[in-house]
N, C-alpha and C positions, 0 to 999 in steps of 0.2 A: 520607643522612640528615644533617640540620643538627647543629651541636656546640649543646649545651644553651646555653653561653655566650653564642650568638649571638641568642636570643631576648630581646625587650626587657623590662624590668624591669617588674612591675606592683605595684599596691597590693592584697593582699588583703583580702577581707572573710570573714565568718563562713560565708558559702556558697561559697566558692573552694573548689575540688578540687584536692587533690594526689595523685599516684599511690604506692602503697606496697604493701607484701606485708603481708597477713594471716596471721601463722603458726598452725601447727596447728589448720586448720579441721576439725572433725570431718565426715566423710562417712556416707551411710547404709550403706556396705558396712564400717564401722569403722575405715576408716582415716583419718589425719589428713593434709591437705594444706596446703602453703602457697599462698594464692590471691593473684593480683595484683588490687588494688581501687582504688577512689577515694575517698577520705577527705576531708571537709570540715574547713575550720579550724576551725568549733566543736567538732566532733567529737574533734577532736584535741586541742584546748584543754580540753575536758572530761576526755579520759583522762588527760591532764597534770595536772590539779587533782585528781584523783580519785587517781593515783598518788602524787602529792607532798603534798597536804594531806588526803586520805583522805574527800574529799568533791567534790561538783560543785554549783554553786549559781546562782540567779537572784537579781538584784538590780535594784531599781526604785524609782523614785519614783512613787508614785500620788496622783493629784488627781481629788476627786468634786467636781462642782459643782451647784448647784442643789439644792432642797429634796430630801431623801432621799424616798421610795426611787427616784426617777426615773432618773437615771444613773448609768452604769456609771462606775468610776473609769479614767482614762487612764493608761496605765503608759509611762514613760520609762525604757526599759530602759538600765541603766547597764553591767550585765554578765550573760551568759548563757552558762555552760559546759555547760547540760545537753544542748545538741545538739537542742534541741526548742524548740517554740513556745509560749508560755504566753498562752491566751486568758481575758479576763477579762469574767464575766459578771453581771447582778445577779440573785439569787435570789428569784423571785416571792413574794409574800405575806408579806415582812417589812418591816414600816413603819419599823423603827428603821436599816435598812441592812443588808443580808447581800448580801456578794459573793464569787464562787466563781473562782478559778484554775484553770483544765483545762489539762493537758497530754497529749500522745499518749502512749497505753500505761501500763503500770503503773509510773511513774517514781517517783511519792512514796512510797518504801517505807515501810511501816507501822513504827512504832518506830524508825525510821533517818532521819525527817524533822524537822527543827526549823525553825520561822519566828520571825525579829526583826520586830517592825513597831513604828512609833510614828505619831502623828497629825500628824507634820510641823510645819508654823508655824501651824497651826490654834489660836486661844486656846481652842477648846473643851477641857473636861475630859473628856471623854466617855470610856467604856472602848472599846478594841478587843481583841477575842478572835479566837484563831484555832484550827481544827481540822482534823484530817487525816482526813475522813470515809471516803475512798477511795484506791486507789494511784493516782488520775489526777487528782484533786481535793484542793484547800485551801479552806478557807470562812474567811472573814472577818467577823466580826461587828462592827459600829459601834452606839453608841448616840448620840442627838443628830442634829443636822442638819450637813452637808457637814463632818465631822470628818477627813476626807482632803485635807489642801493640802500637795502634796509631802511626803507621808507615805512614809518610806522602810522598803521591805521586803525582807529577803532570806531566801530557802527555800534550806535546805542539805539536800542527800541524802548520808548516809554511806553507805560502801561496806559 
């Protein structure tokens, strides 16, 4: 077996996997086992943020072009320590512009999720509101046309 130091250096991405031991994993027979598993860099970063800061977060710049409600905002992700992918869609039937951020599973814990958002460099004075209708979605409501121009959004989920 080769020595670890002989492997070439690499640059990790969020999906890079590291081998580690997950401690005290409950089993169906009531026992707790220590299990060797793969962990992604993103999941480790999320665990560190949650342990150190008390939350995980998704930070992005959103830009919506064209007359509302036609286009979904494009997200330029700056940081994502959730370990999950956020998918943006337009909510049908809202002429003023309603968009939904959806994440896998019940990640957006009710009463423990907070959103910071602005309209970026848009000169519009339109209002932007958010709500947390389910544990897997965040809704963003805008008024006016094209009010998201490099809009910053941070979604924090506290432990």
